[in-house]
Biopython code that builds the backbone (N, CA, C, O; Angstrom):
import numpy as np
from Bio.PDB.StructureBuilder import StructureBuilder

atoms = [
    (1, "MET", "N", (-8.390, -4.145, -5.938)),
    (1, "MET", "CA", (-8.256, -3.774, -4.548)),
    (1, "MET", "C", (-9.334, -2.753, -4.218)),
    (1, "MET", "O", (-9.655, -1.887, -5.033)),
    (2, "VAL", "N", (-9.884, -2.861, -3.028)),
    (2, "VAL", "CA", (-10.883, -1.908, -2.548)),
    (2, "VAL", "C", (-10.302, -1.197, -1.326)),
    (2, "VAL", "O", (-9.769, -1.837, -0.419)),
    (3, "VAL", "N", (-10.409, 0.132, -1.310)),
    (3, "VAL", "CA", (-9.964, 0.905, -0.154)),
    (3, "VAL", "C", (-11.101, 1.800, 0.313)),
    (3, "VAL", "O", (-11.937, 2.243, -0.475)),
    (4, "ARG", "N", (-11.108, 2.053, 1.618)),
    (4, "ARG", "CA", (-12.101, 2.975, 2.165)),
    (4, "ARG", "C", (-11.443, 4.344, 2.292)),
    (4, "ARG", "O", (-10.384, 4.489, 2.902)),
    (5, "LEU", "N", (-12.083, 5.328, 1.710)),
    (5, "LEU", "CA", (-11.584, 6.696, 1.699)),
    (5, "LEU", "C", (-12.210, 7.489, 2.836)),
    (5, "LEU", "O", (-13.173, 7.037, 3.455)),
    (6, "PRO", "N", (-11.663, 8.680, 3.115)),
    (6, "PRO", "CA", (-12.306, 9.541, 4.110)),
    (6, "PRO", "C", (-13.773, 9.772, 3.751)),
    (6, "PRO", "O", (-14.114, 9.905, 2.575)),
    (7, "GLY", "N", (-14.622, 9.819, 4.744)),
    (7, "GLY", "CA", (-16.050, 10.002, 4.505)),
    (7, "GLY", "C", (-16.781, 8.700, 4.239)),
    (7, "GLY", "O", (-17.937, 8.708, 3.816)),
    (8, "ASN", "N", (-16.100, 7.560, 4.489)),
    (8, "ASN", "CA", (-16.680, 6.233, 4.308)),
    (8, "ASN", "C", (-17.029, 5.889, 2.870)),
    (8, "ASN", "O", (-17.872, 5.022, 2.638)),
    (9, "ALA", "N", (-16.407, 6.539, 1.904)),
    (9, "ALA", "CA", (-16.585, 6.178, 0.496)),
    (9, "ALA", "C", (-15.614, 5.046, 0.173)),
    (9, "ALA", "O", (-14.545, 4.945, 0.776)),
    (10, "TYR", "N", (-15.989, 4.200, -0.776)),
    (10, "TYR", "CA", (-15.127, 3.113, -1.207)),
    (10, "TYR", "C", (-14.667, 3.375, -2.634)),
    (10, "TYR", "O", (-15.411, 3.917, -3.452)),
    (11, "TRP", "N", (-13.435, 2.984, -2.918)),
    (11, "TRP", "CA", (-12.895, 3.097, -4.261)),
    (11, "TRP", "C", (-12.165, 1.804, -4.568)),
    (11, "TRP", "O", (-11.420, 1.293, -3.731)),
    (12, "ALA", "N", (-12.371, 1.282, -5.745)),
    (12, "ALA", "CA", (-11.703, 0.053, -6.155)),
    (12, "ALA", "C", (-10.925, 0.313, -7.436)),
    (12, "ALA", "O", (-11.312, 1.134, -8.269)),
    (13, "PHE", "N", (-9.829, -0.402, -7.568)),
    (13, "PHE", "CA", (-8.992, -0.253, -8.755)),
    (13, "PHE", "C", (-8.274, -1.564, -9.037)),
    (13, "PHE", "O", (-8.101, -2.408, -8.158)),
    (14, "SER", "N", (-7.869, -1.704, -10.277)),
    (14, "SER", "CA", (-7.116, -2.879, -10.684)),
    (14, "SER", "C", (-5.680, -2.744, -10.194)),
    (14, "SER", "O", (-5.095, -1.664, -10.263)),
    (15, "LEU", "N", (-5.124, -3.824, -9.708)),
    (15, "LEU", "CA", (-3.727, -3.813, -9.296)),
    (15, "LEU", "C", (-2.783, -3.901, -10.499)),
    (15, "LEU", "O", (-1.579, -3.684, -10.357)),
    (16, "ARG", "N", (-3.312, -4.212, -11.659)),
    (16, "ARG", "CA", (-2.498, -4.274, -12.882)),
    (16, "ARG", "C", (-2.295, -2.862, -13.403)),
    (16, "ARG", "O", (-3.254, -2.107, -13.565)),
    (17, "VAL", "N", (-1.049, -2.509, -13.664)),
    (17, "VAL", "CA", (-0.721, -1.181, -14.185)),
    (17, "VAL", "C", (-1.318, -1.028, -15.591)),
    (17, "VAL", "O", (-1.156, -1.916, -16.428)),
    (18, "PRO", "N", (-2.008, 0.094, -15.857)),
    (18, "PRO", "CA", (-2.495, 0.308, -17.224)),
    (18, "PRO", "C", (-1.315, 0.329, -18.199)),
    (18, "PRO", "O", (-0.319, 1.010, -17.957)),
    (19, "TYR", "N", (-1.427, -0.399, -19.271)),
    (19, "TYR", "CA", (-0.407, -0.443, -20.326)),
    (19, "TYR", "C", (0.916, -1.017, -19.837)),
    (19, "TYR", "O", (1.969, -0.679, -20.377)),
    (20, "GLY", "N", (0.882, -1.866, -18.839)),
    (20, "GLY", "CA", (2.120, -2.451, -18.336)),
    (20, "GLY", "C", (1.868, -3.807, -17.710)),
    (20, "GLY", "O", (0.763, -4.343, -17.791)),
    (21, "THR", "N", (2.891, -4.357, -17.086)),
    (21, "THR", "CA", (2.777, -5.684, -16.481)),
    (21, "THR", "C", (3.047, -5.679, -14.982)),
    (21, "THR", "O", (2.971, -6.727, -14.341)),
    (22, "CYS", "N", (3.356, -4.539, -14.421)),
    (22, "CYS", "CA", (3.671, -4.445, -12.998)),
    (22, "CYS", "C", (2.384, -4.485, -12.158)),
    (22, "CYS", "O", (1.304, -4.143, -12.640)),
    (23, "GLU", "N", (2.522, -4.904, -10.914)),
    (23, "GLU", "CA", (1.405, -4.913, -9.971)),
    (23, "GLU", "C", (1.517, -3.709, -9.047)),
    (23, "GLU", "O", (2.571, -3.479, -8.455)),
    (24, "LEU", "N", (0.449, -2.944, -8.919)),
    (24, "LEU", "CA", (0.430, -1.795, -8.023)),
    (24, "LEU", "C", (0.394, -2.261, -6.573)),
    (24, "LEU", "O", (-0.010, -3.386, -6.279)),
    (25, "GLN", "N", (0.822, -1.379, -5.670)),
    (25, "GLN", "CA", (0.811, -1.666, -4.243)),
    (25, "GLN", "C", (0.098, -0.540, -3.510)),
    (25, "GLN", "O", (0.234, 0.629, -3.873)),
    (26, "PHE", "N", (-0.660, -0.891, -2.479)),
    (26, "PHE", "CA", (-1.248, 0.103, -1.593)),
    (26, "PHE", "C", (-0.235, 0.312, -0.476)),
    (26, "PHE", "O", (-0.053, -0.568, 0.366)),
    (27, "VAL", "N", (0.423, 1.459, -0.458)),
    (27, "VAL", "CA", (1.538, 1.711, 0.461)),
    (27, "VAL", "C", (1.036, 2.547, 1.639)),
    (27, "VAL", "O", (0.651, 3.704, 1.469)),
    (28, "THR", "N", (1.043, 1.955, 2.826)),
    (28, "THR", "CA", (0.571, 2.640, 4.032)),
    (28, "THR", "C", (1.719, 3.167, 4.888)),
    (28, "THR", "O", (1.493, 3.955, 5.807)),
    (29, "ASP", "N", (2.938, 2.741, 4.599)),
    (29, "ASP", "CA", (4.101, 3.158, 5.374)),
    (29, "ASP", "C", (4.709, 4.424, 4.761)),
    (29, "ASP", "O", (5.248, 4.389, 3.655)),
    (30, "MET", "N", (4.616, 5.533, 5.485)),
    (30, "MET", "CA", (5.114, 6.819, 4.975)),
    (30, "MET", "C", (6.623, 6.792, 4.724)),
    (30, "MET", "O", (7.115, 7.467, 3.820)),
    (31, "GLU", "N", (7.354, 6.016, 5.519)),
    (31, "GLU", "CA", (8.807, 5.908, 5.330)),
    (31, "GLU", "C", (9.135, 5.223, 4.002)),
    (31, "GLU", "O", (10.079, 5.620, 3.319)),
    (32, "THR", "N", (8.366, 4.202, 3.634)),
    (32, "THR", "CA", (8.555, 3.549, 2.337)),
    (32, "THR", "C", (8.283, 4.517, 1.201)),
    (32, "THR", "O", (9.022, 4.555, 0.218)),
    (33, "LEU", "N", (7.228, 5.293, 1.338)),
    (33, "LEU", "CA", (6.930, 6.290, 0.294)),
    (33, "LEU", "C", (8.072, 7.298, 0.173)),
    (33, "LEU", "O", (8.426, 7.712, -0.931)),
    (34, "ARG", "N", (8.640, 7.687, 1.304)),
    (34, "ARG", "CA", (9.713, 8.681, 1.291)),
    (34, "ARG", "C", (11.012, 8.108, 0.741)),
    (34, "ARG", "O", (11.678, 8.755, -0.068)),
    (35, "THR", "N", (11.381, 6.900, 1.170)),
    (35, "THR", "CA", (12.691, 6.361, 0.795)),
    (35, "THR", "C", (12.677, 5.596, -0.528)),
    (35, "THR", "O", (13.575, 5.779, -1.351)),
    (36, "VAL", "N", (11.691, 4.757, -0.743)),
    (36, "VAL", "CA", (11.641, 3.952, -1.967)),
    (36, "VAL", "C", (11.076, 4.748, -3.139)),
    (36, "VAL", "O", (11.620, 4.722, -4.242)),
    (37, "TYR", "N", (9.975, 5.457, -2.883)),
    (37, "TYR", "CA", (9.299, 6.194, -3.954)),
    (37, "TYR", "C", (9.754, 7.649, -4.054)),
    (37, "TYR", "O", (9.369, 8.358, -4.983)),
    (38, "LYS", "N", (10.570, 8.093, -3.103)),
    (38, "LYS", "CA", (11.069, 9.486, -3.096)),
    (38, "LYS", "C", (9.928, 10.491, -3.115)),
    (38, "LYS", "O", (9.978, 11.490, -3.832)),
    (39, "PHE", "N", (8.881, 10.214, -2.307)),
    (39, "PHE", "CA", (7.703, 11.070, -2.256)),
    (39, "PHE", "C", (7.298, 11.265, -0.798)),
    (39, "PHE", "O", (7.100, 10.293, -0.069)),
    (40, "ALA", "N", (7.178, 12.507, -0.379)),
    (40, "ALA", "CA", (6.756, 12.820, 0.988)),
    (40, "ALA", "C", (5.234, 12.852, 1.036)),
    (40, "ALA", "O", (4.608, 13.764, 0.498)),
    (41, "ALA", "N", (4.650, 11.863, 1.675)),
    (41, "ALA", "CA", (3.193, 11.746, 1.754)),
    (41, "ALA", "C", (2.736, 11.846, 3.197)),
    (41, "ALA", "O", (3.496, 11.567, 4.125)),
    (42, "VAL", "N", (1.483, 12.249, 3.373)),
    (42, "VAL", "CA", (0.902, 12.326, 4.712)),
    (42, "VAL", "C", (-0.244, 11.331, 4.891)),
    (42, "VAL", "O", (-0.853, 11.260, 5.958)),
    (43, "HIS", "N", (-0.531, 10.569, 3.844)),
    (43, "HIS", "CA", (-1.549, 9.523, 3.920)),
    (43, "HIS", "C", (-1.161, 8.406, 2.951)),
    (43, "HIS", "O", (-0.304, 8.617, 2.094)),
    (44, "PRO", "N", (-1.773, 7.223, 3.066)),
    (44, "PRO", "CA", (-1.433, 6.119, 2.171)),
    (44, "PRO", "C", (-1.623, 6.493, 0.701)),
    (44, "PRO", "O", (-2.486, 7.297, 0.351)),
    (45, "MET", "N", (-0.801, 5.894, -0.138)),
    (45, "MET", "CA", (-0.828, 6.126, -1.585)),
    (45, "MET", "C", (-0.746, 4.781, -2.295)),
    (45, "MET", "O", (-0.440, 3.756, -1.685)),
    (46, "VAL", "N", (-1.021, 4.804, -3.572)),
    (46, "VAL", "CA", (-0.821, 3.629, -4.414)),
    (46, "VAL", "C", (0.497, 3.842, -5.141)),
    (46, "VAL", "O", (0.755, 4.927, -5.664)),
    (47, "GLY", "N", (1.333, 2.805, -5.175)),
    (47, "GLY", "CA", (2.637, 2.927, -5.819)),
    (47, "GLY", "C", (2.864, 1.851, -6.853)),
    (47, "GLY", "O", (2.373, 0.730, -6.729)),
    (48, "ASP", "N", (3.620, 2.212, -7.881)),
    (48, "ASP", "CA", (4.062, 1.274, -8.905)),
    (48, "ASP", "C", (5.521, 0.963, -8.606)),
    (48, "ASP", "O", (6.376, 1.824, -8.810)),
    (49, "PRO", "N", (5.833, -0.240, -8.131)),
    (49, "PRO", "CA", (7.203, -0.558, -7.745)),
    (49, "PRO", "C", (8.172, -0.629, -8.929)),
    (49, "PRO", "O", (9.386, -0.582, -8.733)),
    (50, "CYS", "N", (7.655, -0.741, -10.138)),
    (50, "CYS", "CA", (8.537, -0.816, -11.315)),
    (50, "CYS", "C", (9.024, 0.564, -11.754)),
    (50, "CYS", "O", (10.196, 0.723, -12.097)),
    (51, "THR", "N", (8.136, 1.564, -11.747)),
    (51, "THR", "CA", (8.504, 2.907, -12.207)),
    (51, "THR", "C", (8.591, 3.913, -11.073)),
    (51, "THR", "O", (9.019, 5.049, -11.279)),
    (52, "HIS", "N", (8.186, 3.503, -9.877)),
    (52, "HIS", "CA", (8.115, 4.362, -8.701)),
    (52, "HIS", "C", (7.138, 5.518, -8.883)),
    (52, "HIS", "O", (7.306, 6.582, -8.287)),
    (53, "THR", "N", (6.123, 5.306, -9.705)),
    (53, "THR", "CA", (5.040, 6.271, -9.833)),
    (53, "THR", "C", (4.176, 6.193, -8.581)),
    (53, "THR", "O", (3.956, 5.111, -8.036)),
    (54, "VAL", "N", (3.686, 7.347, -8.125)),
    (54, "VAL", "CA", (2.826, 7.424, -6.945)),
    (54, "VAL", "C", (1.483, 8.006, -7.377)),
    (54, "VAL", "O", (1.424, 9.013, -8.083)),
    (55, "TYR", "N", (0.406, 7.356, -6.940)),
    (55, "TYR", "CA", (-0.958, 7.779, -7.240)),
    (55, "TYR", "C", (-1.624, 8.212, -5.945)),
    (55, "TYR", "O", (-1.548, 7.506, -4.940)),
    (56, "ASP", "N", (-2.279, 9.370, -5.962)),
    (56, "ASP", "CA", (-2.966, 9.894, -4.779)),
    (56, "ASP", "C", (-4.444, 9.552, -4.867)),
    (56, "ASP", "O", (-5.137, 9.988, -5.786)),
    (57, "LEU", "N", (-4.921, 8.773, -3.911)),
    (57, "LEU", "CA", (-6.318, 8.336, -3.888)),
    (57, "LEU", "C", (-7.306, 9.471, -3.657)),
    (57, "LEU", "O", (-8.489, 9.341, -3.971)),
    (58, "THR", "N", (-6.828, 10.577, -3.112)),
    (58, "THR", "CA", (-7.747, 11.667, -2.780)),
    (58, "THR", "C", (-7.897, 12.672, -3.919)),
    (58, "THR", "O", (-8.655, 13.634, -3.799)),
    (59, "LYS", "N", (-7.181, 12.458, -5.024)),
    (59, "LYS", "CA", (-7.240, 13.387, -6.159)),
    (59, "LYS", "C", (-7.680, 12.669, -7.422)),
    (59, "LYS", "O", (-7.587, 11.446, -7.525)),
    (60, "TYR", "N", (-8.159, 13.447, -8.376)),
    (60, "TYR", "CA", (-8.594, 12.905, -9.662)),
    (60, "TYR", "C", (-7.606, 13.281, -10.752)),
    (60, "TYR", "O", (-7.019, 14.363, -10.729)),
    (61, "GLY", "N", (-7.428, 12.372, -11.710)),
    (61, "GLY", "CA", (-6.573, 12.615, -12.860)),
    (61, "GLY", "C", (-7.303, 12.266, -14.136)),
    (61, "GLY", "O", (-8.408, 11.724, -14.093)),
    (62, "ARG", "N", (-6.701, 12.569, -15.265)),
    (62, "ARG", "CA", (-7.326, 12.320, -16.563)),
    (62, "ARG", "C", (-7.132, 10.875, -16.998)),
    (62, "ARG", "O", (-6.015, 10.357, -17.009)),
    (63, "GLY", "N", (-8.237, 10.235, -17.355)),
    (63, "GLY", "CA", (-8.219, 8.913, -17.952)),
    (63, "GLY", "C", (-8.755, 9.020, -19.370)),
    (63, "GLY", "O", (-9.154, 10.107, -19.788)),
    (64, "PRO", "N", (-8.776, 7.936, -20.118)),
    (64, "PRO", "CA", (-9.241, 7.989, -21.504)),
    (64, "PRO", "C", (-10.725, 8.323, -21.638)),
    (64, "PRO", "O", (-11.161, 8.776, -22.696)),
    (65, "ASN", "N", (-11.504, 8.107, -20.579)),
    (65, "ASN", "CA", (-12.956, 8.358, -20.623)),
    (65, "ASN", "C", (-13.372, 9.470, -19.672)),
    (65, "ASN", "O", (-14.528, 9.515, -19.252)),
    (66, "GLY", "N", (-12.455, 10.368, -19.324)),
    (66, "GLY", "CA", (-12.759, 11.452, -18.392)),
    (66, "GLY", "C", (-11.880, 11.376, -17.167)),
    (66, "GLY", "O", (-10.778, 10.829, -17.210)),
    (67, "VAL", "N", (-12.378, 11.933, -16.066)),
    (67, "VAL", "CA", (-11.576, 11.939, -14.842)),
    (67, "VAL", "C", (-11.726, 10.630, -14.080)),
    (67, "VAL", "O", (-12.790, 10.010, -14.075)),
    (68, "VAL", "N", (-10.635, 10.226, -13.436)),
    (68, "VAL", "CA", (-10.582, 8.980, -12.676)),
    (68, "VAL", "C", (-9.847, 9.255, -11.374)),
    (68, "VAL", "O", (-8.861, 9.993, -11.360)),
    (69, "ARG", "N", (-10.314, 8.674, -10.294)),
    (69, "ARG", "CA", (-9.652, 8.838, -8.994)),
    (69, "ARG", "C", (-8.267, 8.193, -9.042)),
    (69, "ARG", "O", (-8.065, 7.175, -9.704)),
    (70, "GLY", "N", (-7.314, 8.808, -8.326)),
    (70, "GLY", "CA", (-5.964, 8.261, -8.250)),
    (70, "GLY", "C", (-4.982, 9.019, -9.117)),
    (70, "GLY", "O", (-4.243, 8.407, -9.889)),
    (71, "ALA", "N", (-4.958, 10.329, -9.007)),
    (71, "ALA", "CA", (-4.089, 11.155, -9.849)),
    (71, "ALA", "C", (-2.618, 10.799, -9.661)),
    (71, "ALA", "O", (-2.177, 10.470, -8.560)),
    (72, "VAL", "N", (-1.876, 10.871, -10.753)),
    (72, "VAL", "CA", (-0.428, 10.680, -10.709)),
    (72, "VAL", "C", (0.178, 11.917, -10.047)),
    (72, "VAL", "O", (0.027, 13.028, -10.556)),
    (73, "VAL", "N", (0.864, 11.731, -8.915)),
    (73, "VAL", "CA", (1.483, 12.863, -8.220)),
    (73, "VAL", "C", (3.005, 12.812, -8.291)),
    (73, "VAL", "O", (3.672, 13.790, -7.953)),
    (74, "ALA", "N", (3.557, 11.693, -8.724)),
    (74, "ALA", "CA", (4.999, 11.574, -8.917)),
    (74, "ALA", "C", (5.248, 10.390, -9.854)),
    (74, "ALA", "O", (4.550, 9.378, -9.790)),
    (75, "GLY", "N", (6.230, 10.527, -10.706)),
    (75, "GLY", "CA", (6.588, 9.420, -11.585)),
    (75, "GLY", "C", (6.177, 9.625, -13.021)),
    (75, "GLY", "O", (5.774, 10.719, -13.418)),
    (76, "THR", "N", (6.282, 8.558, -13.801)),
    (76, "THR", "CA", (6.145, 8.646, -15.249)),
    (76, "THR", "C", (4.864, 8.048, -15.823)),
    (76, "THR", "O", (4.705, 8.017, -17.043)),
    (77, "ALA", "N", (3.955, 7.577, -14.987)),
    (77, "ALA", "CA", (2.714, 6.979, -15.501)),
    (77, "ALA", "C", (1.926, 8.012, -16.311)),
    (77, "ALA", "O", (2.023, 9.215, -16.068)),
    (78, "ILE", "N", (1.147, 7.522, -17.274)),
    (78, "ILE", "CA", (0.394, 8.432, -18.130)),
    (78, "ILE", "C", (-1.066, 8.587, -17.726)),
    (78, "ILE", "O", (-1.786, 9.418, -18.279)),
    (79, "ARG", "N", (-1.499, 7.779, -16.754)),
    (79, "ARG", "CA", (-2.894, 7.861, -16.304)),
    (79, "ARG", "C", (-3.070, 7.185, -14.947)),
    (79, "ARG", "O", (-2.206, 6.417, -14.522)),
    (80, "PRO", "N", (-4.187, 7.463, -14.260)),
    (80, "PRO", "CA", (-4.474, 6.793, -12.978)),
    (80, "PRO", "C", (-4.727, 5.294, -13.178)),
    (80, "PRO", "O", (-4.884, 4.829, -14.307)),
    (81, "PRO", "N", (-4.764, 4.550, -12.078)),
    (81, "PRO", "CA", (-5.094, 3.118, -12.169)),
    (81, "PRO", "C", (-6.479, 2.901, -12.770)),
    (81, "PRO", "O", (-7.332, 3.787, -12.713)),
    (82, "LEU", "N", (-6.697, 1.724, -13.343)),
    (82, "LEU", "CA", (-8.001, 1.381, -13.907)),
    (82, "LEU", "C", (-9.034, 1.275, -12.792)),
    (82, "LEU", "O", (-8.845, 0.524, -11.835)),
    (83, "ALA", "N", (-10.116, 2.018, -12.914)),
    (83, "ALA", "CA", (-11.152, 2.078, -11.883)),
    (83, "ALA", "C", (-12.119, 0.903, -11.995)),
    (83, "ALA", "O", (-12.397, 0.405, -13.087)),
    (84, "ILE", "N", (-12.619, 0.477, -10.851)),
    (84, "ILE", "CA", (-13.659, -0.547, -10.770)),
    (84, "ILE", "C", (-14.783, 0.040, -9.932)),
    (84, "ILE", "O", (-14.572, 0.422, -8.781)),
    (85, "GLU", "N", (-15.969, 0.111, -10.505)),
    (85, "GLU", "CA", (-17.125, 0.655, -9.783)),
    (85, "GLU", "C", (-17.621, -0.385, -8.796)),
    (85, "GLU", "O", (-17.787, -1.553, -9.148)),
    (86, "VAL", "N", (-17.860, 0.042, -7.550)),
    (86, "VAL", "CA", (-18.348, -0.871, -6.521)),
    (86, "VAL", "C", (-19.580, -0.284, -5.839)),
    (86, "VAL", "O", (-19.773, 0.931, -5.798)),
    (87, "GLU", "N", (-20.396, -1.171, -5.312)),
    (87, "GLU", "CA", (-21.573, -0.785, -4.533)),
    (87, "GLU", "C", (-21.560, -1.574, -3.232)),
    (87, "GLU", "O", (-21.165, -2.739, -3.202)),
    (88, "VAL", "N", (-21.994, -0.926, -2.164)),
    (88, "VAL", "CA", (-22.154, -1.614, -0.890)),
    (88, "VAL", "C", (-23.556, -2.203, -0.878)),
    (88, "VAL", "O", (-24.541, -1.476, -1.012)),
    (89, "GLN", "N", (-23.646, -3.518, -0.718)),
    (89, "GLN", "CA", (-24.924, -4.221, -0.671)),
    (89, "GLN", "C", (-24.957, -5.011, 0.633)),
    (89, "GLN", "O", (-24.438, -6.124, 0.718)),
    (90, "GLY", "N", (-25.580, -4.409, 1.648)),
    (90, "GLY", "CA", (-25.592, -5.028, 2.974)),
    (90, "GLY", "C", (-24.198, -5.030, 3.562)),
    (90, "GLY", "O", (-23.601, -3.975, 3.777)),
    (91, "HIS", "N", (-23.674, -6.238, 3.824)),
    (91, "HIS", "CA", (-22.325, -6.378, 4.384)),
    (91, "HIS", "C", (-21.290, -6.718, 3.323)),
    (91, "HIS", "O", (-20.163, -7.086, 3.652)),
    (92, "GLU", "N", (-21.662, -6.599, 2.055)),
    (92, "GLU", "CA", (-20.747, -6.946, 0.965)),
    (92, "GLU", "C", (-20.448, -5.737, 0.101)),
    (92, "GLU", "O", (-21.261, -4.820, -0.018)),
    (93, "ILE", "N", (-19.271, -5.752, -0.496)),
    (93, "ILE", "CA", (-18.904, -4.763, -1.492)),
    (93, "ILE", "C", (-18.817, -5.520, -2.808)),
    (93, "ILE", "O", (-18.039, -6.464, -2.948)),
    (94, "VAL", "N", (-19.633, -5.089, -3.776)),
    (94, "VAL", "CA", (-19.774, -5.813, -5.026)),
    (94, "VAL", "C", (-19.259, -4.956, -6.179)),
    (94, "VAL", "O", (-19.641, -3.794, -6.321)),
    (95, "ALA", "N", (-18.389, -5.541, -7.001)),
    (95, "ALA", "CA", (-17.913, -4.855, -8.212)),
    (95, "ALA", "C", (-19.047, -4.901, -9.240)),
    (95, "ALA", "O", (-19.577, -5.967, -9.551)),
    (96, "THR", "N", (-19.410, -3.716, -9.763)),
    (96, "THR", "CA", (-20.515, -3.660, -10.724)),
    (96, "THR", "C", (-20.082, -3.316, -12.137)),
    (96, "THR", "O", (-20.796, -3.601, -13.098)),
    (97, "ARG", "N", (-18.899, -2.697, -12.263)),
    (97, "ARG", "CA", (-18.425, -2.328, -13.600)),
    (97, "ARG", "C", (-16.948, -2.012, -13.522)),
    (97, "ARG", "O", (-16.460, -1.489, -12.520)),
    (98, "SER", "N", (-16.231, -2.340, -14.606)),
    (98, "SER", "CA", (-14.800, -2.067, -14.672)),
    (98, "SER", "C", (-14.513, -1.134, -15.829)),
    (98, "SER", "O", (-15.096, -1.265, -16.906)),
    (99, "GLU", "N", (-13.624, -0.202, -15.605)),
    (99, "GLU", "CA", (-13.206, 0.709, -16.670)),
    (99, "GLU", "C", (-12.455, -0.087, -17.735)),
    (99, "GLU", "O", (-11.572, -0.876, -17.397)),
    (100, "PRO", "N", (-12.784, 0.102, -19.009)),
    (100, "PRO", "CA", (-12.047, -0.614, -20.048)),
    (100, "PRO", "C", (-10.619, -0.104, -20.152)),
    (100, "PRO", "O", (-10.350, 1.070, -19.896)),
    (101, "GLN", "N", (-9.709, -0.987, -20.526)),
    (101, "GLN", "CA", (-8.312, -0.594, -20.673)),
    (101, "GLN", "C", (-8.057, -0.064, -22.049)),
    (101, "GLN", "O", (-6.931, 0.319, -22.364)),
]
sb = StructureBuilder()
sb.init_structure("model")
sb.init_model(0)
sb.init_chain("A")
sb.init_seg("    ")
for serial, (resi, resn, name, xyz) in enumerate(atoms, 1):
    if name == "N":
        sb.init_residue(resn, " ", resi, " ")
    sb.init_atom(name, np.array(xyz, "f"), 0.0, 1.0, " ", f" {name:<3s}", serial, name[0])
structure = sb.get_structure()
């Protein structure tokens, strides 16, 4: 999934949970974050519907190879989502490298 962050930066990540089988969700509804994930958010977050872990796209967390965008702000996950490096090439966004699992 690719999302546009404040400042027109792009960030991409795998929807597959690291070390698991669940699919992550990009949650834009603050009420869902509050009621389902039990997390009061003021902007969209990434959520794991299996563990109810919440990842904040605006913060960095520790990954196996250093810091990675998408810090765990609630829940039991042990690391942020797997990052995918992207570049804007004209009108396209191209994946150039994926973080190893």
